[in-house]
C-alpha positions as CSV (number, residue, x, y, z in Angstrom):
1,M,26.0,-3.6,-4.7
2,A,26.1,0.1,-3.8
3,A,22.9,1.7,-2.5
4,P,21.0,3.8,-5.0
5,A,21.6,7.5,-4.9
6,S,19.0,9.5,-3.0
7,A,16.3,11.2,-5.1
8,A,16.5,14.9,-5.9
9,Y,14.4,17.3,-3.9
10,T,10.7,16.7,-4.3
11,P,8.3,19.5,-3.4
12,H,6.2,18.5,-0.4
13,R,4.8,19.5,3.0
14,V,4.3,17.1,5.9
15,Y,1.4,17.6,8.3
16,D,1.3,16.1,11.8
17,T,-2.4,15.5,12.4
18,K,-2.0,14.9,16.2
19,R,-0.1,18.1,16.9
20,R,-2.0,20.0,14.1
21,R,1.1,21.6,12.6
22,F,3.5,21.1,9.7
23,I,6.8,19.4,10.3
24,D,9.8,18.5,8.2
25,L,10.3,15.2,6.4
26,E,13.3,14.3,8.6
27,T,11.0,14.5,11.7
28,L,8.5,12.2,10.1
29,I,11.3,9.7,9.3
30,A,12.6,9.9,12.8
31,R,9.2,9.1,14.2
32,I,8.7,6.2,11.9
33,A,12.0,4.8,12.9
34,R,11.4,5.3,16.6
35,D,7.7,4.9,17.2
36,A,6.3,2.4,14.7
37,D,6.2,-1.4,14.4
38,I,4.3,-1.0,11.1
39,A,4.3,2.1,9.0
40,Y,1.9,2.5,6.0
41,L,2.9,4.7,3.1
42,G,-0.5,5.2,1.5
43,E,-0.2,6.5,-2.1
44,F,-1.9,7.7,-5.2
45,H,-0.5,5.2,-7.6
46,D,0.1,7.6,-10.4
47,D,1.8,10.4,-8.5
48,P,5.6,10.6,-9.1
49,G,6.3,12.9,-6.2
50,T,4.8,10.3,-3.8
51,H,7.0,7.6,-5.1
52,Q,10.2,9.7,-4.8
53,L,9.3,10.5,-1.2
54,Q,8.5,6.9,-0.4
55,A,12.0,6.0,-1.5
56,A,13.5,8.9,0.5
57,I,11.6,7.8,3.6
58,L,12.9,4.2,3.2
59,E,16.5,5.5,2.9
60,G,16.0,7.8,5.9
61,V,14.7,5.0,8.1
62,A,17.8,3.0,7.2
63,R,20.0,5.9,8.5
64,R,18.2,5.8,11.8
65,R,17.8,2.1,12.5
66,E,20.4,-0.6,12.9
67,G,19.7,-3.9,11.3
68,K,17.1,-4.8,8.7
69,V,13.7,-3.4,7.9
70,V,11.0,-5.3,6.0
71,L,9.6,-3.7,2.9
72,S,6.1,-4.9,2.2
73,L,4.3,-4.1,-1.0
74,E,0.7,-4.2,-2.4
75,M,2.3,-4.2,-5.8
76,F,3.5,-7.8,-5.8
77,E,1.3,-10.7,-5.1
78,R,1.8,-13.6,-2.8
79,D,2.2,-16.3,-5.4
80,V,5.4,-14.6,-6.8
81,Q,7.2,-14.4,-3.5
82,P,9.6,-17.2,-4.6
83,Q,10.6,-15.2,-7.6
84,L,11.0,-12.1,-5.5
85,D,13.1,-13.9,-3.0
86,A,15.3,-15.4,-5.7
87,Y,16.0,-12.0,-7.1
88,L,16.8,-10.5,-3.7
89,A,19.2,-13.4,-3.1
90,G,21.0,-12.8,-6.4
91,S,20.1,-16.3,-7.8
92,T,18.2,-14.8,-10.7
93,D,18.6,-11.6,-12.7
94,E,16.2,-8.7,-12.9
95,G,15.0,-9.6,-16.4
96,A,14.0,-13.1,-15.3
97,F,12.5,-11.7,-12.1
98,L,10.3,-9.2,-13.8
99,A,9.2,-11.7,-16.5
100,A,7.9,-14.0,-13.8
101,S,6.5,-11.7,-11.2
102,R,3.8,-9.6,-13.0
103,P,5.1,-6.1,-11.9
104,W,2.8,-3.2,-12.2
105,P,3.3,-1.1,-15.4
106,N,4.9,1.7,-13.5
107,Y,7.3,-0.6,-11.6
108,R,10.6,0.7,-13.1
109,G,10.1,4.3,-12.3
110,D,8.0,4.1,-9.2
111,Y,8.7,0.9,-7.2
112,R,12.0,-0.3,-8.4
113,P,14.0,2.3,-6.3
114,M,12.5,0.9,-3.1
115,V,13.1,-2.7,-4.1
116,E,16.6,-2.0,-5.2
117,F,17.4,-0.1,-2.0
118,A,16.0,-3.0,0.1
119,K,18.1,-5.4,-2.0
120,S,21.2,-3.3,-1.4
121,R,20.6,-3.6,2.3
122,N,19.7,-7.3,2.3
123,W,16.3,-6.5,3.6
124,P,13.3,-8.8,3.1
125,V,10.7,-7.6,0.6
126,V,7.2,-9.1,0.9
127,G,4.7,-9.4,-1.9
128,G,1.6,-9.0,0.2
129,N,-1.3,-8.9,-2.1
130,V,-3.7,-11.6,-3.2
131,P,-3.3,-12.7,-6.8
132,R,-5.5,-10.6,-9.1
133,R,-7.1,-13.6,-10.6
134,L,-8.4,-14.7,-7.2
135,A,-9.7,-11.2,-6.4
136,S,-11.4,-11.2,-9.7
137,V,-13.2,-14.5,-8.9
138,V,-14.5,-12.9,-5.7
139,A,-15.6,-9.7,-7.5
140,R,-17.7,-12.0,-9.9
141,R,-19.0,-14.6,-7.5
142,G,-18.6,-13.1,-4.0
143,L,-16.6,-14.1,-0.9
144,T,-18.1,-17.6,-0.8
145,A,-16.1,-18.3,-4.0
146,L,-13.1,-18.8,-1.7
147,D,-14.7,-21.9,-0.2
148,S,-14.2,-23.8,-3.5
149,L,-10.6,-22.7,-4.2
150,P,-8.2,-25.4,-5.3
151,E,-5.7,-26.5,-2.6
152,A,-2.9,-25.0,-4.6
153,D,-4.4,-21.5,-4.3
154,R,-5.3,-21.5,-0.6
155,P,-1.9,-20.2,0.6
156,F,-2.4,-17.1,-1.5
157,V,-5.4,-15.9,0.4
158,A,-5.7,-15.1,4.1
159,A,-6.7,-17.9,6.5
160,E,-9.6,-15.7,7.8
161,H,-11.8,-13.0,6.3
162,A,-14.1,-10.4,7.7
163,C,-16.1,-8.0,5.5
164,P,-18.5,-6.1,7.7
165,R,-20.8,-3.3,6.5
166,N,-18.9,-0.7,8.5
167,E,-17.4,2.7,7.9
168,Y,-15.0,1.1,5.4
169,W,-17.9,-0.2,3.4
170,E,-19.6,3.2,3.4
171,R,-16.5,4.9,2.2
172,F,-15.9,2.3,-0.5
173,R,-19.5,2.6,-1.7
174,E,-19.2,6.3,-1.9
175,T,-15.9,6.1,-3.8
176,M,-17.3,3.6,-6.3
177,G,-20.2,5.9,-7.1
178,D,-23.0,4.9,-9.5
179,M,-21.9,1.9,-11.4
180,S,-25.2,1.9,-13.4
181,G,-23.5,4.3,-15.8
182,H,-20.9,1.8,-16.9
183,G,-22.9,0.8,-20.1
184,M,-25.2,-1.7,-18.4
185,Q,-28.9,-1.4,-17.7
186,L,-29.1,-2.5,-14.1
187,T,-31.6,-2.2,-11.3
188,P,-30.6,-0.4,-8.1
189,E,-30.5,-3.8,-6.4
190,Q,-28.2,-5.2,-9.1
191,V,-25.9,-2.2,-8.7
192,E,-25.7,-2.7,-5.0
193,S,-24.9,-6.3,-5.4
194,M,-22.2,-5.6,-7.9
195,V,-20.6,-3.0,-5.6
196,W,-20.8,-5.3,-2.7
197,R,-19.0,-8.1,-4.5
198,T,-16.3,-5.6,-5.5
199,Y,-16.0,-4.6,-1.9
200,E,-15.6,-8.2,-0.9
201,A,-12.7,-8.5,-3.3
202,Q,-11.3,-5.4,-1.7
203,C,-11.6,-7.1,1.7
204,V,-9.8,-10.1,0.4
205,K,-6.9,-7.9,-0.7
206,D,-6.8,-6.2,2.7
207,E,-6.9,-9.5,4.6
208,A,-4.0,-10.9,2.5
209,M,-1.9,-7.9,3.0
210,A,-2.6,-7.8,6.7
211,E,-1.8,-11.4,7.2
212,S,1.4,-10.9,5.2
213,I,2.5,-7.9,7.3
214,V,1.8,-9.7,10.6
215,R,3.7,-12.8,9.5
216,A,6.7,-10.6,8.4
217,R,6.8,-8.8,11.7
218,A,6.6,-12.0,13.6
219,A,9.3,-13.6,11.5
220,H,11.8,-10.7,11.5
221,S,11.0,-8.8,14.8
222,T,11.5,-5.5,13.1
223,L,9.8,-2.5,11.5
224,V,7.6,-3.3,8.5
225,V,7.2,-0.5,6.0
226,H,4.2,-1.2,3.8
227,A,3.3,0.7,0.6
228,N,-0.3,0.5,-0.6
229,G,-2.9,2.6,-2.2
230,S,-4.1,5.1,0.3
231,F,-7.6,3.8,0.5
232,H,-6.3,0.6,2.0
233,S,-4.9,2.5,5.0
234,N,-6.7,5.9,5.3
235,Y,-8.7,6.4,8.5
236,R,-6.9,3.3,9.9
237,L,-9.4,1.2,8.1
238,G,-8.9,-1.6,5.5
239,T,-5.5,-3.3,5.9
240,V,-4.8,-1.4,9.1
241,E,-7.8,-2.6,11.0
242,R,-7.2,-6.1,9.8
243,V,-3.6,-6.0,11.1
244,Q,-5.0,-4.7,14.4
245,R,-7.3,-7.6,14.6
246,R,-4.4,-10.0,14.3
247,D,-1.8,-8.1,16.4
248,R,-3.3,-5.8,18.9
249,R,0.1,-4.8,20.4
250,A,1.5,-3.6,17.1
251,R,2.2,0.2,16.9
252,Q,0.8,1.2,13.6
253,L,1.5,4.6,11.9
254,V,-0.4,5.8,8.9
255,V,1.1,8.2,6.4
256,S,-1.2,9.4,3.7
257,F,0.2,11.0,0.6
258,Q,-2.0,13.7,-1.0
259,P,-1.1,15.4,-4.3
260,V,-2.3,19.0,-4.4
261,A,-2.1,21.8,-7.0
262,D,-0.9,24.4,-4.4
263,L,1.4,23.3,-1.6
264,D,1.0,26.7,0.2
265,A,-2.8,26.1,0.4
266,A,-2.5,22.6,1.6
267,D,-5.1,22.0,4.4
268,G,-4.2,19.3,6.9
269,R,-6.7,20.3,9.6
270,S,-9.7,19.3,7.5
271,Q,-8.2,15.8,6.8
272,R,-6.6,15.2,10.2
273,K,-8.6,11.9,10.7
274,I,-7.0,10.3,7.7
275,G,-3.9,9.2,9.4
276,E,-1.1,10.3,11.8
277,Y,0.7,12.2,9.0
278,I,-0.3,13.7,5.7
279,V,2.4,14.2,3.1
280,F,1.2,16.8,0.6
281,T,3.0,16.5,-2.8
282,L,2.9,18.9,-5.8
283,A,0.5,17.3,-8.3
284,P,1.8,17.1,-11.8
285,A,0.6,20.0,-14.0
286,A,-1.9,19.0,-16.6
287,P,-0.3,19.0,-20.1
288,T,-0.9,22.0,-22.2
289,P,-3.2,21.2,-25.2
290,A,-1.4,21.3,-28.5
291,P,-2.4,24.3,-30.7
């Protein structure tokens, strides 16, 4: 199967937070290929420019490295790995694969190019996330719900979990905002408890992805490129800190994609702690209201 054609030019600017200057995309690709054991492509899920650049980065890395690279994805869950493997091996067709693997609604336009490119190169693709149904159980009942999981579900969650009230928790709580406005009459204590259980579900996702990444790196001894929502990797928290706990020698590189209305006004200095690189994309214009 021929490799997919490279995407057309996508407006962007790349900021190197360590050197505090803008660089070109090819320099970023070269540094991922040369300097990283694990590279995170932290995205806004609904930004088309981000997804086009993710695919371009994956293709660029392939030009600069011999052998395989592992593509790891938040967007597939651990229990559908057999279906994903069967599709990559050519033993099932795409229709059957998608029918069995619960792809995200935007899979065809946004994630399929990466999966198809990996398939064309015979690269492994890892579905790293915990199944949604298990994360939902934690969001309702808390982290202790994992203690009573059926044996059949235990391989789909990480073997160990940590969910401290640290900087990640503070950023998560701030992002969640005031949940009391969601149509429910709740006391402040009930709101806090609800946010905390939701945060525990977030931790379960991070732990599953981190364990999947570390296992993939150990199994294939090569670069792992992991795509996830940027909150999972920004500030080297979330999945990144959980990988670090499992593999302290891994060289991790965080790329955070940030859609902005004006690329010329993009400000990397004020966000330099977010990761090693910030890729600013041109946010889609709001549709013009009908007359």
